[in-house]
N, C-alpha and C positions, 0 to 999 in steps of 0.2 A: 443247631443252637445259636444263641444270641451273638451278634457281632460285638466285638469288645467296645466299640465306639459307644453302643447303647447303654452301656453300664457307667459311663463318664459321668452322667447327670447326678446319679446316686452315690458314686464313689469317687470322691476327688483324687484318690490315689492313682487310679486309673486315668491318668492324664494323657497330654499330647505326646510328652517324651516316651512315657510307656508305650502308647500305640506305635510311636516310630520304632523303638527298641524291637517290639514284637513283629512289626511288618518287616524288618530287616531280616528277620529269622522265618520269614513266611507264614506268620501267624496274624491271622485277622478275625478269628472267632474264638468263642470259649472251646469249640470243638477241635479247632487247630492247636489250640494249647494242650489240651488233654491228650492229643495223638504225638505230641512232641515229647523227646526225652527231656524231663525236668531236670535231671541232674546237669544235663549238658547246658540247658537253658540257663540255670543259675550259675554256672560256670562262666558263661558269656556275661552275665549281668555283673558278676564280680570284676570284670576288666574294664567296666564303665566307671566314669567319674561319680555318677549317681547311684552306685551300685545298691545301696541301702535302700533307696526309695524303689528301685526297680525290683528288688526282691519282696519287698512289702507289697507291691502290686500283684506279684506272682502269688503270694500268700493269699491276698484278698479274693482273687479270681478263685482259688480253690476253696476258700471259705464259703463263697457264694454258691458254689457247686454243692457243697456238703449241706448247706442251708436249705438247699430246695429238695433234698431227699424226703420222702413222705416216711413219717414214724411207722413202725410196726403197729398193726392195729389188731385186737383179738376180736373174736366174734361178736361179743357184745357190744363193743366199740363201733364196729361195722354197721350193726343193727340200728344203734342209737343214731348214727349218722344218716342213714337211709330214712328213718322216721322223721329226723328233724330237718333235713335238708334235700333229700331226692324225692321232692313231690312232682307233679306233673303240671305243664303249662297247655291251656287249651289253645288249639290252633283257631278256633273260631268256626271251624267246619265240623259239623256234627258227624258226617261219614268218616273222617279221618279220626276223630276223637274216639268214637265208637270202636275204630279197628285198634286204637292204640291203648285202650282202656282209660280214657281221660285226656290224652293229649301227648305231648312231647316230654319225655321223662327228663328231670334234671340229672346231669352227670352222664348223659349218654349222647352218642352220635346218632342221628336219624338221617337216613338217605332217601331222597325222592328220585326215583329212576323213570324215565319216558321219553318218548320221542317229542320232536318239536310240536308245540301247541297242544301238549297233554295237560297243561295246568300247573306245571312245576313252578313258575314265577308267580302266577296268581296265587298259589298256596303260600309261597314266601312272603309275599306282601300281606296277605291275609293274617298269617301267624304273626308278623312282625307288627302289625297295627292292632291285633288282640293282645300281645304280650305287654306291649306299651301301654294299652288302656286299662287291662284288668289286673296286671300283676305288679304293680309299682315297681317297676325297674325299666332299665334301658336296653335297647336293642342294637347290636352292631351288624350292619349289613354290608358284606363284600360284594359289590356289584361288579361282574366281570364282562357284561355285554351292554352297558348302558341301558339295562331294563328296568331299573328302579323307577317307579311312577308314584310321585307324591299324589297325582290325581286320583290313583286307584286307592291310595291310602285313606284319602278324603272320602272317597265314596263308601269304603268299608265302615268308617267311622259314622257316617251320616245317614246310613241307608235305611235305618229304621226310624219312623216317625213317632215319636212319643212326646205328647205335650208337656210332660211332667219334666222333661230333660232337654226340650228343643232349645231353650234359652241358655243352657249351658254347653251345647255343642260347640260354639266357637272357643270357648275355654278349654274343653276337652280335646278339641282337634289340635290346639296350639300345644297342649301338653304331649300328646302323642308324637307330634312332628318333632318337638325338641328332644324327645327321648329315643328317637331313631337316628342313630349315626350311620351315615352311608359313606362307604369309601370305594371310589372306582380303583379296582386291581385288575392289571392286564398280564401279569406273569406270575409264577410261583415264588420268585424271588421276592417281588413287592410284597405278596401274600405272607411269606414268612416274617418279613420286616413288620407288617402291620400287627401280626399275631403276637410277636415278642413285645411290641410296644403296648398291645392290649393287656398283656399279662403284666407288665409294669404299672400300668395305669390302674388295673384291678386291685393290685395290692396297695397302690397309694389311695385308692377310694375307701378301702376297708380301714386304713388306718385314720382317714378324715371323717369317717362316717357318711359318706356320700352315697347317691343312689347307686345300687349295684347293678351290673349288666346281668340279664337274666337269659338273654337269647343271642345266639352268634349264628348269622346265616351266611353262607356262601353260595351264590348263584351265579354261574354254577362251576363247581370245583373241577369238573372233567374238562372244561375249557382251558384251565390253568396247566393241567397235568398232561392231557394227550400230547401237546406239542414237545414235550421232553422225553416222550416214551419212543420206543422203536429203536432200531439198529441193534447192534450186538453188545453194546456197552450197558453196564448195570446202573449207571449214576443216575438214569431217569427214574427207575424204579426205587432205588434207595431214596431219591427225594420225595417220591409219592408216599411210600411207607413212613418216613419221616413226618411228612404233612399230617398223616392220619394219626400217628401217635401224639403229635403236639395237639391236635384238636381233642383227641380223647383225654389228655392230660389237663387240658383247660377246663374241660366239661367236669371231670371228676374233682379236681382240687379247688375249682372257684365255684363249683355248684351253679352251673348254667347248662342250659340246653344248647346242643349244636345240631343245625339243620343244613344240609348240603344237597345240591341237586347233580345228577349225573345223566347225561344224554345217553341213547341208545344208538348202536350201529348194526350193520347186517351181519347176521351169523351164518351158521351152517343151514342149508335148506331155506334161506330167506328169512329164517326167524331172527327177530331183533334180539340184542343182548346188551347188557350195560357196556358203556365204552371203556371203563377202567379195568375191566377184565378180571382174572382169577386172583392176582396178587392183591388186588384192592378189595375182594369179596369179604374177606375177614375182619375189615377196618369197621364198618358201621355195626352199632348195636342192632339197628332195626332197619331193614331194607323195604320201602314201599314202591310198588310197581304201579305207574299210573298210565291210564289211556283215555282217550276221549271218543265218545261216539261220533262216526263220521257225520258232518254236518248238523250235529245236534249240540245241546248244551249239557248234556248228562256226561259226568265223568265216572270213571270207575277206578278203584285202588285196590290193590291186593297185597297181601303178606302170605308166608307160609301156612296154608290152612285156613286163610280167612279172606274175605272180600267185602267189599262195599260200593254204593253208588251214591253220587252226590251232585249239587249244581253250585255253581258259583255265580252270584249275582253278577249280571252285566251292567 
């Protein structure tokens, strides 16, 4: 959950003194506060000179949590939400779109799994450029390996020559570049911070009527999660599951598509398997397996019971 400090900008009652009070009791995040005995915490607040304000801060945090709970929806309301908001975003790749029946579905988390050089990053860049160009929204791109390439974005935007729009290409390219927000992220804790800040920004954008985020890409999420896995402790797996649920929550509540990549590792009998293992397997709504012909330019993608082949322009 969000660090308490991230709430300070929007809620002045959660100020420096409140942070110090909470920190003195080992509370640094909303989750820490929920795990604490609130009656004991209020009793400690009563002993402080500014007890009234501290208790107001505690009440404010609890109110924020209550406000984030999704209301109960009946079947008709869910159907209306699906028809109104849960459309698809074309990836710009016909083979992938064919397999996904149109593209990346809004409200869902789609995962690309494949070995090195199987086209994962290229598809992420293609999807980002297409979403920014065609869907009147912005893209948030979390780059974990310095693999984001503005040159490839430029190539995807300008690859087709059409005299009718050639003069407009510089303007289109500028808009696309402005609408793709790239963050370099090298550990899971920074990712959590960026995602919580993204949720805050999305809420603010909705209030101001600004351009909405349509696509969130993490390339690659496995490089952030695998370093914290292993050993006998459960903290790494808990963080992995928390990351997955946060991404699904962002997708569903804010009507955006989430696209992540996962590399492969050697399995039994030398057969490759997704790096994040069985605990992660149930998190993505859709998992696509990618491969590339040895020494060729053809790519293959498969999902349960379906397969397709495609090329990505060099």
